[in-house]
N, C-alpha and C positions, 0 to 999 in steps of 0.2 A: 497609378501605379503605387505610389508610396502610402494612400491610404490602403489600397489591397493588402501592400506588405504588412502595415501595421497591423488589419485585422488578422491575418493568417499569424504573425507571430501572438497578438494577443489569445488566439485562440488555441495555439499550441499552450503555451502556459498556462490556460486554463485547464485545458483537457489532460494535461500531465501531472497536475498538481495532486489529485488522488491517487496515481500511480507511483509518483514519486513517494508521497508517504507510506502507502503501501510496501514499495520495494525497498523502503530504507529500514521499514522495521524486518522486513524478510532477510534482507543482507545481515543485520544485526543478529537475526537469529541465526542466519547458516555460519555466521563466523564463530558462534558457539558451537557449533556441530548438528544444529537441528534443522531440517529442512519442515516447514510449518506450510504443508500443504493446505492446512485447515483456513489459509488467508483468505480464501475466496468468502469461506462462510464466515468468517469475521468481518472483511467488508460488509457483506448485506445485514450482519448483525448490526453494525455501527451506523449503517442508513437507517436501520428501523429504529435504534436506540434515537438517534439524530431527531427524526420526527417526531417521535413520541415526546421527547424533552422540548423541542421548539416550539410543540403546539401548545406544551403545558405550561412555560414560561421563557418562552424567547430563545435567541439563537444560542445565549451562552448556556443556558441548560442543555440546549441542543448538543453543541458541543459536548457538553460533559456527559453526556448522556449517550453520545455514538463512542466515546472513549471508553465508558464503563462497559457497554455492550461487548466490544471488542475485547476488551479484558476479559471479560467474563467467558466469551468462548475460549479466547485462547488457555486460560486456565482447565477449562475442560481439555483440551488437545494436550496439556502439559501434563497434566495428573495421569492422564493415560500412558501416552508416548515415552514421557521422563522417568516419571515416578514408577509406573507400573510397568515400564518397558514393552509397551508393544509395538508393532510395526508402524513406523512414523507415516509410510505414504498409505498405510490400511486407514490409520487413526485419522490423519488428517483429510481424506476422500470422504468418511465418514462423519467428521464434524462438519465438514462443507454441506454435506448432503442435508444432515440433520439441521442446520442453521437456515437453509434455504428455505426447507419445508416449515420449520418452526416460526419464522418470520413472515411467511404466507398466512399461516393461519391466524396468527397472534394478530397482525394487521386487520384482518377482517373482523376480528372478536373486538379489536379497539375502535378502529373508526368506521366500521360499517362498509358497506357495498357503495356510499359516494366518495370515501377517500378523504384525503386531507391537502387538498391541491391549494385549496383556496385558505386555508387556515395555517399554513406554517411560514412564519417569518425568516427570511433571507439574509445573507451576509451581504451588505453593499460593499463596494468597492472602495477602499482606503488609498486613495493617492497618497505619495511620500512627497512631502515639501522638496520644490526644486529638483528631483529627479524625474517624477511624472511628466513634468515639462520638456522632457529631451524629446527632440524630435524621433520618429519612426518608435524607437525603443522605451519612451518614457511611459506611454500608455498603455503599452503591452505588458511591461514587466514590472512596473512600479506604481500602478494602479490597478489594483488586485484586492479580492478578500484576503483577510488575516492569516488564513490557513494556506495559503500561497506565501505568504512571507514566513511564516512557521516552518512550512517543508525548506524553502531555501536557507534558512539558517540551520537547521536539523543538520544538513550534509556536513558542514564545517564543522559542526560540534559532534557528530558522530566520528569523524574522523579523528580530531583531537585525542576524545576520549579512548579509542582503539590504539591509535598509535604514538600517543605522549603520555599515558599514565599507567600506574601499575595493573592497576584494573584491568584497563587494556590488554595488556600482555596477557594477563591469567584469562580474559576473556577469549581471546584469538589463540592461545594454548589449549584451551578446553575444545576449541573444533579442530586441533592439530592433533593433542594425543592427551585425551583426557586422563590415562595411567599416568602420565608424567606429572601432570598438574596433581594429583592424589598424592603422588609419591613426595612433591613439595609442601604438601600441607594443605593444598587448596581444596576446594569441594566443587567438583563438577556437576552434580546434580544442581545444585543450588544456582550457578551459575548459567544451565540451561534453562531451569526455571524462570530466572529472571530476564532472561533473553527472550523467552517466548512471550513472558507477559509485556515486554516492550514491543514486541511484533505485534501483540493485540491491540494494545493502545494506539498506535501507530495505523493499524488496520481499521480501527474504530475510527480513527479521525478522518482517515481515508473515505468510508462510508457516510459520514458527516459532513464531507466536501462534495460529495454526490447530491446530499439533498438540500444542505444550505447554501452552496454557491455555484451551484450548476442547475438542476430538474427543478428543485422547490416543491418536492413531494417524493414521496414512496411508492415504489413500483416492484411487483415479485420480478426477483433475478436482475436488479438493475445493476448489480456488481458487474455482470457482463463479462465475466472471465477476467477481470484485473487481477484477481487474486493469484492465477496464475500464469498469467503475462509478467507479472511481479517477479517470478522465479524466471522468466527469461531476462529482464532486465537485469536482474542482479548478477547473471552469468556474463552478461553483454557489459555490464561495469565492472568487472573483474573483482568483484566483492569489495570494492572500495568505495566507500558513501559518496565520492564526488562523482567517481564515475558513473553510479548510479543514477544519480542526478541529470548527470548527461545523458545517459542512455534512457532516462526518463522522459527528458524533452525529446528526445528521437523518438520516440513511441507516439508521445502526445502531437509531434509533426505531421506525422505518419497519419492519425485520427485526423488531425484538420485540413489534411490533404485530400481527405475521401471528400469531407464537406465540400472544399472549393471545386473540387473535380464532377461532383454532382451538380453543384449549380452553373457551370460549365456546358450544360445540358449536351453532352456527348453521346454517341452511339452506344458507347459501352454500358452494359446492363451494372445499374447500380450498386449491385451486390459485390461487385469484383472491389468497388472501392471499400465497401465495409470491412470486406476481409483482409484488407491490409494489414492492420496491427497484427491480426494474427497470423497470418502469411510470415510478417516479420518474426513474429515469437518462435514460428516453426524452425525458421532459418537460425535464428539464434540458439535454439535449443540443440540443433545438429551440429553446428559449427563455432558457436561462442566461444567455448570453453578452451580452445585452442590458444597455446601459447600463456597460459596461466591456469594453473590446477587449483580445484575447488579445494576448501580444508580436508585435510586429507581424513579426519573422522567423520565427515558430513553423512547425515542418516543412520549412524553405527549406534548401535544400543550398549549402554553403559553395561559396565561388569557389577555382579551384585557386591563386589568389593568396594567398588566407587562411591558407594551411597554414604 
């Protein structure tokens, strides 16, 4: 029983890591008033960038390649949605569709039909001294790849930044009232572009995590809706980094649970268990915002006077 619980918790953490990275990026972006619906495209671009980087120069280059690819995609989104003031939802959808198609084409051009399954180095677990030896929890939480530790550290760092610094105050104020920020001498456009860039970096790391920590290869559509689930995670986490991390673990647990149910050889079709995370996302999107409002200016276009 203890072994089964440890395996479930380890699977939960492992599955939650890319979702946590993407959701923290989306949460920081939404705090500045921008819905980055291009996060799905950012993740798949990060996965492809990580595959290319890792195949060329190892895991470190793979992580850098994933982050850079995510940044490029988010910059495309930011140029149109923030600087040119196009509709954020339509722009994000277009960016995602474009990234999915472009990575699929580039993958075949770069690696051919045989792919890269046997040539990509992956990140090994990095056990933390003493902590990894704790019964049950040790191997689950403290014997993970480095990207998992980055995700867990980022949550309190983002929380400190948003709620304990002057820049974080301006960041949150931009998501509530860009006009007020502009009147106080701030620059809402620059804040939103920075927030979008940060979301791209973290989304790219999420894609890199899929390739380097979990799958060990690249495949078309391997982001599997995580960019859209990240929006539900942000709402469930009440736009707070600590809540977002907790919500990511909850979604990770639902994904880990499907593997457990499938292994139990029940008479229920396995597709029902595969749908668990997405069903949860639908529930959150319809009821998750009760009791805590989103940033007031979320998804709105900046006026010309705010540029």
